[in-house]
C-alpha positions as CSV (number, residue, x, y, z in Angstrom):
1,X,11.4,-14.8,0.5
2,X,8.5,-17.0,0.9
3,X,5.8,-18.0,-2.0
4,X,2.1,-17.7,-0.7
5,X,-1.3,-18.1,-2.3
6,X,-4.3,-15.9,-1.7
7,X,-7.8,-16.2,-2.7
8,X,-9.8,-13.3,-3.9
9,X,-11.0,-10.9,-0.6
10,X,-8.4,-11.8,1.6
11,X,-7.2,-9.2,4.1
12,X,-3.3,-10.0,4.0
13,X,-2.8,-7.0,6.1
14,X,-5.6,-5.2,8.6
15,X,-6.0,-2.1,9.9
16,X,-5.1,-1.6,13.5
17,X,-2.2,-5.1,13.4
18,X,1.5,-4.3,13.1
19,X,2.6,-6.5,9.6
20,X,6.0,-6.2,9.2
21,X,6.0,-8.3,5.7
22,X,6.2,-6.6,2.6
23,X,4.3,-8.5,-0.5
24,X,5.4,-8.6,-3.8
25,X,2.3,-9.0,-6.2
26,X,2.8,-11.7,-8.9
27,X,-0.6,-12.2,-9.9
28,X,-3.2,-10.4,-9.1
29,X,-4.9,-7.1,-8.1
30,X,-4.8,-5.8,-3.9
31,X,-6.5,-2.7,-2.9
32,X,-5.6,-0.3,0.0
33,X,-8.6,0.9,2.0
34,X,-9.2,2.5,4.9
35,X,-12.3,1.7,7.1
36,X,-14.0,4.5,9.1
37,X,-17.4,5.1,10.5
38,X,-18.7,2.0,8.7
39,X,-17.0,3.2,5.6
40,X,-14.5,1.8,3.4
41,X,-11.9,4.0,1.5
42,X,-9.6,2.9,-1.4
43,X,-6.6,4.8,-1.1
44,X,-4.2,3.0,-3.7
45,X,-4.3,-0.3,-5.9
46,X,-1.5,-2.6,-6.6
47,X,-1.1,-5.4,-9.2
48,X,1.4,-7.6,-10.9
49,X,4.9,-6.6,-10.6
50,X,3.7,-4.2,-7.4
51,X,4.8,-4.3,-4.2
52,X,2.4,-3.2,-1.2
53,X,2.3,-3.1,2.6
54,X,1.4,-1.4,5.7
55,X,3.2,1.5,5.5
56,X,2.7,2.7,9.5
57,X,4.2,-1.0,10.7
58,X,6.8,-1.2,7.6
59,X,8.0,2.3,8.4
60,X,7.2,3.3,12.1
61,X,6.3,-0.7,13.8
62,X,2.8,0.7,14.6
63,X,-0.3,-0.4,13.9
64,X,-1.8,0.1,10.4
65,X,-3.8,2.5,9.5
66,X,-5.3,0.5,6.5
67,X,-6.1,-2.8,5.0
68,X,-4.7,-4.8,2.3
69,X,-7.2,-6.9,0.5
70,X,-6.8,-9.2,-2.7
71,X,-9.2,-8.3,-5.3
72,X,-8.4,-11.9,-7.0
73,X,-6.8,-15.1,-6.5
74,X,-3.0,-13.6,-5.7
75,X,0.7,-15.2,-6.1
76,X,2.6,-12.9,-4.0
77,X,6.0,-13.7,-2.2
78,X,6.7,-12.4,1.1
79,X,9.5,-11.4,3.0
80,X,10.1,-10.0,6.6
81,X,11.3,-5.8,6.3
82,X,14.6,-7.3,8.7
83,X,15.2,-9.8,5.8
84,X,14.7,-7.4,3.4
85,X,17.0,-4.2,4.9
86,X,20.0,-6.9,5.3
87,X,19.9,-7.5,1.7
88,X,19.6,-3.6,1.4
89,X,22.7,-4.0,3.0
90,X,24.0,-6.1,1.2
91,X,23.6,-5.7,-2.4
92,X,23.7,-2.4,-3.6
93,X,21.6,-3.3,-7.1
94,X,18.5,-4.4,-4.6
95,X,19.1,-1.0,-2.6
96,X,18.6,1.0,-5.5
97,X,15.9,-1.2,-6.5
98,X,13.9,-0.3,-3.4
99,X,15.1,3.7,-3.8
100,X,13.5,3.7,-7.1
101,X,10.4,1.8,-7.0
102,X,10.1,4.4,-3.6
103,X,10.9,7.3,-6.1
104,X,8.0,6.5,-8.5
105,X,5.5,5.8,-6.1
106,X,6.6,9.4,-4.3
107,X,6.2,10.9,-7.4
108,X,2.7,8.8,-8.1
109,X,1.5,10.2,-4.9
110,X,2.6,14.0,-5.5
111,X,0.7,13.9,-8.8
112,X,-2.2,12.9,-7.3
113,X,-2.0,15.4,-4.6
114,X,-2.0,18.3,-7.0
115,X,-4.5,16.9,-9.4
116,X,-6.9,17.2,-6.3
117,X,-5.6,20.8,-5.4
118,X,-6.4,21.2,-9.2
119,X,-9.8,20.5,-8.5
120,X,-12.5,23.8,-9.3
121,X,-13.5,24.8,-6.0
122,X,-16.7,23.2,-6.3
123,X,-15.3,19.6,-6.6
124,X,-12.6,20.1,-3.8
125,X,-15.7,21.3,-1.4
126,X,-17.7,18.1,-2.5
127,X,-14.7,16.2,-1.5
128,X,-13.8,17.7,1.8
129,X,-17.6,17.2,2.7
130,X,-17.7,13.7,1.9
131,X,-14.5,13.3,4.1
132,X,-15.9,15.6,6.8
133,X,-19.0,15.7,6.9
134,X,-19.4,18.2,9.9
């Protein structure tokens, strides 16, 4: 694992590129952002103590559909997924930590999804037309 310093406004993951690194944020804040038709849509924020990565790259070895941008100067520990997987296979405590990390993020995503489903019909339609204007 290496410590790296990224200045504010740096894209540590770029959409369209396969990035097999996992980023552990010690200091700073990042955002995951989806670029489409000249518009940026923020999909997630990560801060000190969080882990961030390009999901498609990490899990499926495909180019990321999102970019990850630093919103402040960041101190980030970086490890290649193959090295992290080797640690998971060797140390049960690290594997359990990774599982719990993913469970917590999945729970957060589920809550966000349910909140969106519970929007009043007009708000839901406004959100839908904002995403799919045609």
